[in-house]
N, C-alpha and C positions, 0 to 999 in steps of 0.2 A: 476483386482485388484481394481478398483474402481467402484461404481454404481452410483454416484452422481455428480463425478468430472472426469475431463480427466488432465493428465498430459503429456505433449509432449515437445519434445527438438528441437531446431533448432539451432545447434552449441553449443556456450555458453550461448544462451538464452532458458530458460525454460518457459513454457506456461501453466498456471494452469486456466482451464476452469470450472467454476461452471455449471454443465450439467443437469439442470432440465428445459429444456425451456417451457415444459407443465405447470410449475407451475411459470413461468417467473423466474425462478433460485431462488425462494424462499428458503431460508437457514433453512433446519431442523437440528436437532441434529447429525443424521447420516454424513450429509455434513460437519458438523464441525469437526467430528472426521476423516472423510477422508482428510481434508485439513491438520490436524495434522500428520498424516501419510505421506501425500505428503511432508510436511516440513522436517520431519526426512529423507525422501529419498534424498532430494534436500542437505541436510546438509552433507550427504555422498559422493555427488558428486562434488570433487574439480575442475572439468571442467566448471561448471555453474557459470556465472558471474553475470547475472540478472534475475529476475523472473518478467514475466508479469503475471498479474491475470485479468481476463475477464469473461464474461457470454456466454453462448449459445445463438445463434440466434441474432437478430437484433433490439429487442424490449427492453430487459432487461439486465443490467449488473447483479443486485441483486435487486429484488423487496421486499425487506424487508425479515422478518422472516416467516417461515410456520405457517399460521394463526390456523390451526387446534392444532399444538402443543401449540401455544401461548395460546390458549383458555383454555387449560388445566393446564396452570401455576397456582398454587397457591403461598403463600408465600415462601415456601421452595424450590420449584422448580425454583421460579423467581430468588432467590439468587444462587442457584446452577448452574442454565443454564446461568445465565448472567456472572457469575464469569469464566466459563468454556469459553465462546465466548471471554471474554476480555483476558483471558490467551493466546488463540490461536492468537487473533489480535495482541496482543503485542509481540507475538514470530514472527510474519511477520514483525513487525516494527523494533525489534532489531536484525534480522537474520543479519549475516556478509555481505550479498551481497544486493544491493539495489532493489527495488522492483517497479513496474509500473502498476498501474491500469488503464487498457484499459476500459473505461466506454461507453459501446454500447447501452444504454438506460436508463431505470430507476435505479438510483442507491439511494434507499431510506432506511430507518431505518437502519436496520444492514448490508445493502448493501452499504451505504454511510460510516458505521463506518468501514467497511473493507476497502474500498477505502481510507480512511483516513489514515489507518494504514500502507499504502504503502508509499513509500519514495517519489514518484512522481504520478500524475493523468494526464491521457490524456482523454479528453471527446469528443465524437461525437457530432455535433452541435444539434443533434436531443434530447441528453440526458437531463434527468431532476433529480435533486439532492434535497434530503430533509429528514428531520427527523420528521415525521408526528405520532410519537408516542404518543402524547397528544389527537390525534383524537380518539385514542383507550382507552384512560383512563390511560395510562402508560406513562413512561418517557424512554428516550434512556437507553439501557442497556449494549452496547458493546463499550463504550468509547466515544460515541457522546458528551455527557455533558463536556467531558474533551479535546479531540482532536479538535472539531470545534472552540472553543474560542481560542485555541492555533494557529490555522491556519488563522481565519478570525477576530479575536478579539470579546471581550465579547458582545458588542452591537448588532453585525450583528448575532452573533451564539444565542443571547438571543432571537431575533425576529424570526429565523428559528425554534428554538425548541419550543417556546410559542406558535407561530401561527400553525405550523406543515405544512405551505405552502411549496411546492417545488420552486427551482429556476432553470433557464435555464442554459444550458452550459456557454454562453456569460456572464450571470451574475455572475456565479462562476468564470470564468476567470477573471472578474474585481475586484472582492474581495480577490483572490489569493487562493481559494478552489481546482481550478485546474490549471495545468501549461501549458496545450495547449488545444486548440479545434480545430478539423478538421472534414472534411465530414465523414459520417458514413462508405462509401465504401473505406476509406483509412485510417481508424483507427488503424488497426493493422500494416499496413505499417508505420504509424507515431510512433507508440509505439515501434517498432522493430527498426526504425531509431535512436529513443532516447536510446534504449538499447545498440545499436553498438557504440554510442556515449561513453556511460559509460564504455563499454567493452574496449574501446581504451586508457582508462587511466590506470596507475598502480592499479592492484588488491588492495595491501595493503593500497595505498594511498586514495583510494575509501572508504574503509573499515573504515580507521581512521578517516576521514572526515566525514562519515555518523554518527559515534558513538560520535564524538564532537559536531555536531550539535544538536543530539538528546538531550544532556546535557541541551541545552538551556532553557527548560522549567522545569527542575528537582530540580534546587536550586539557589543559590546565583550566582551573577556575578564572585565574586572571586573563587567559588569552580568550576565553569564552566572553567574560565580561567587558572587555575591550571590543570584540566584535559585535556584542548586542549594543553598545553605545554608538559605533558606527552606523549600525542599521538603524537605531533611534534617530539618529540625526538625519539619515535620508528620508525616513518618514516625515520627520518634521518639514521637510521642504516640498511635500505634495500638495497638490489642490484639495485633496480628500481630506487632509488634517485640517487644512483651514476651514472646510465646509464643516467638518465634525466638530470641532470646537465651537464654531460660530452657531450652529444648529443648538449645540447643548445651551449655549448661552442665551439664545432665543427661545428656548424651550419649544422647539419645533423639530420635527422628523428631519434627518440630513438627507441630501440629495447627492450621493457618490457618484463620480463619473469614471473612476480607475484612473485617476491622473495625479 
């Protein structure tokens, strides 16, 4: 079904792997379209609770865009191809289920932009993260100039984007760009452990909480608070809310059903 990615399932966890190790998993236009198709497949699978995104091999998560395609971009292609990637990455960011980027090596350029579109990020201790586009005479084009300052603040984002210099996994952890750092050999185990933890919580509560937090950067505090209240009200009408509160009062483990 796919040439440049793999989509596999482990129970309620889906794993999407960018599979171009000979190109350090650089993203070309065909890869973007395959990711889009994979997301459509996931949306039809009600049993999937968490998506993990990673790269093939142990050297690179995604080492940027395919330079052969990038070299051919003119003004028109620059606009259309960047907007398409923004669209697909935003689709990952806003999908109902949470996503985890398992960063197994270089996550630079569009690779870091894809990782930032994920809900959470787990990095191998050997990983390097950066937005090196200025070194090629361009700027980030798949959300880097917008998501990076929202995650780490404007000052640090300015430094990373304007210098183009990468940072280590430990540096990324210290500034909040990644959530966890682990040894490369235990990266997928750590990502799946986090995914299992997310799966243990009520499906609708996780969905509504994720949506509420994403509103943080979209507008005023008043608008965010109003949206939070509406989503809270929706969660109060779920069967899992009744089960969660009842189980707490009865001092037993809850039995959530995703309803």
